[in-house]
N, C-alpha and C positions, 0 to 999 in steps of 0.2 A: 663217790660211788662206794657203797658198802661191798667189802670183799668177804666171800664165804669160802672157807676151806672144807673140802670133802675128804674125810678119812675113811676110805672104803676099799677093800681089796678085791671085790667083785667088779671086774672091769666093765661089764655090761650095765650093771646097776649104777656104777659111778658115772658113766657117760650119760645115762638116763637122767640122773639127778642134776648133773651139770647142765644138760639141755633145758630142763625145767627152770632152773634158777636163772640161767642166762636170758631166757625168754622174758623173765620178770625184771630184767635190767640189772641183775647183780653181776659183779665181777667174781669169777670163780677160779679157785686154784685147787687142783686135785693132788692128793698125796698118793703116789703110785709105788714108791720105794719106802720100805719100813726099816731101813738100817739106822737112820737118824731122824725118826719121825717127830720127836719132840722139838728138836732144833728147827726142822723144816716148817713145822706149824708156827713156832714162835717168830721165825724170820719172815713169814708171810704176812704178819700183822693183820690177822683176821678180824672182821666185825662179828663173826660167828663161826663156830665149828660144827659141822654135821659129822657125828662120830659113830662108827659101827663098833660093836663090842668084840666080835669074833675076828681077831686080826692076827697076822703072823708076828712073832717075836713079842712085843708088848701087847697085852690085851687092852681093849678099850677102857676097862676099869683102871688099869695102871696109867694110861694116858690121861684119863679124866682127872685122876688124883694129882698127877704131876703138873698138868696145865693150871689147875686151880691153885696149886702152891705158888705158881709164878704169877697168878692174877690174870690169866688169859681166859677169856670167855666172851660171850656166853657159849655154852655147850648144849647142843641138841643131840641126844642119842637117838639114832635110827637103827633098829636092830630087829633080827628075827626072833630074838629071845623074848618070849611073852610071859615068862614066869614073874609073879609079883615080887619074889625075893630078889630077882635081878634088877627090876625097876627100883625097888627101895634101896638096894646097894648102890646103884649108880647115882641116885639122888643124894644119898648120904655122902658120897664122894665129891659132890659139888655139881653134878649135872643139873642144868636148868630146866630141861624138859626131856620127855621120854616118849618116843613113838615106836610102834612095832610095824614091821614090814608084813605084807604090802601096805603102803600108806597112800591115800589119795593125794595127788599133787596139790590140790587146793588146801587140804589140811596142813600139809607140810609148809606151804607158803604162808599160811595164816599164822602158824606157830613161829616161824622165822621172823616175820614182821613184828609180832608182839614182843619177842625177846630183844630184837635190836632196838625197838622203841623204849622198852623198859630200861635197858642198859644205858641208853643215851640220856636218860632223865633221872639217873640215880647216882649217888656218890659211891664210887668204887675205889677202895683203898688198895694200892699195890704195896706189899710189904717187902722191903729190901733189907730187912734185918735191923740196921741202926737208923733207918728212916722209912717213912711211909709217904705215898704220893696219892693224892686224890686226882685221878687221871682225867676226870671231866672238869673239875674246877681249877686244875693246875695249881694246887696248893701242896707244898711239901711240909711234912711234919717231922721234927726231930725232938724227941722228948716232949717237953712242954712248949717248945718253940714252933712257930710256923712261918712260912714265907711264901708269898705269891710269886709265881713264875710267869714270864711272858709266854705267849702261845708257842713260839719256837722252842723256848727252853723246856716247856712241858712236853712237846712232841719228842725232843731229843732224849730227855731223861726217862720218859715212859718207854721209849723204844729200847734203850739200853737195859732198863730193869727187866723187861719182858724177855729180852734175848740172852741175858746173863746166864752162864759165863761166856757165851759165844761172842765173837766179834761182829759188829754191825758194819757192813761195807759202806764206804763213802757214797757210792751210787744209790744205795738204799735211802740214805738221808736226803740226797738230792731229790729223789722221787717223793718222799714224804713231806719235805718242807716246801719244795717249789714245783712239784708235779712232773719234773723231768730232770735228767742229768745233762741235757743239751743246753749249751750256751750259759751254763752256770759256772762262775769262777770259783775254784776250790777255796780261794781266800775267804769267800763269804761264809762257807761252812766253818772255817777255822775261827772267824770272828765270833760266830754264834757259839762255838764250843768254849772260847775264851770267856765270853759273857756268862755262860752257864757255870763254868768252873769258879768264877768270882762269886757268883750267887751261892754256890755250895760252900765256898770258903766262909761265908758270913755266918753259917750255922754249924761250923765245925766239920764239914764233910770235905776235908782237903784230900787232894790227889786221888779222887775216886774214879776219874775218867782217864783211861790209858789210851794214848795214841799208838796204834799199831801201824808203823810206818809203811806207807804205800798201799794199805788195805782199808783201814777205817778206825773204829773206836770201840772200846770195851769198858764195861763197868767192873771195877775191882772191888774186892771185899774191903770192909772198913778198916781192917788191920793190915792191909797190903801196903807194900812200899814200892 
């Protein structure tokens, strides 16, 4: 099930959008606190973000730029700002679509479906600095080298890259890999991490995954010890 994250500070509009999307069968997570909005969005692992521009603390423009730097998207801007310069600026920063409020629910759903379909059928390269990851094909590129990853390896490294530098909790990996943390032996996750580390070692990406004892895992920088 695709998950959509709504970034909107108007509680009534946020709840209305959530209701519309849930009726269409989407899983929805709403951002209601804006203290750590980038980390909260990244750790939700969204299939798509519905983003307002007029927000407290970070503006929607700043959020859009930061999310695209992390390779997180697609981003559909939904805003009351109807000036052409705002739309062009958002698109320049990496927004994938731009709608103005009020927006007919059917138009919103149509645009969301289109973006999710397009992203599911395109090559999206996540840039981690010293390596890149094709998140749909599960191919990792290091300079002129490339290596194919297993499905689980792809899910793990993609999650770590998008969350970096935040720590990804073990429970989140359980949910992403096996659908639930119930009845999952933690040793299975450790085995998968060991396999991924060995794969990364083959292309010179040694010691990139840090175990945060009792919590989860974190992607370290290429020059970290």
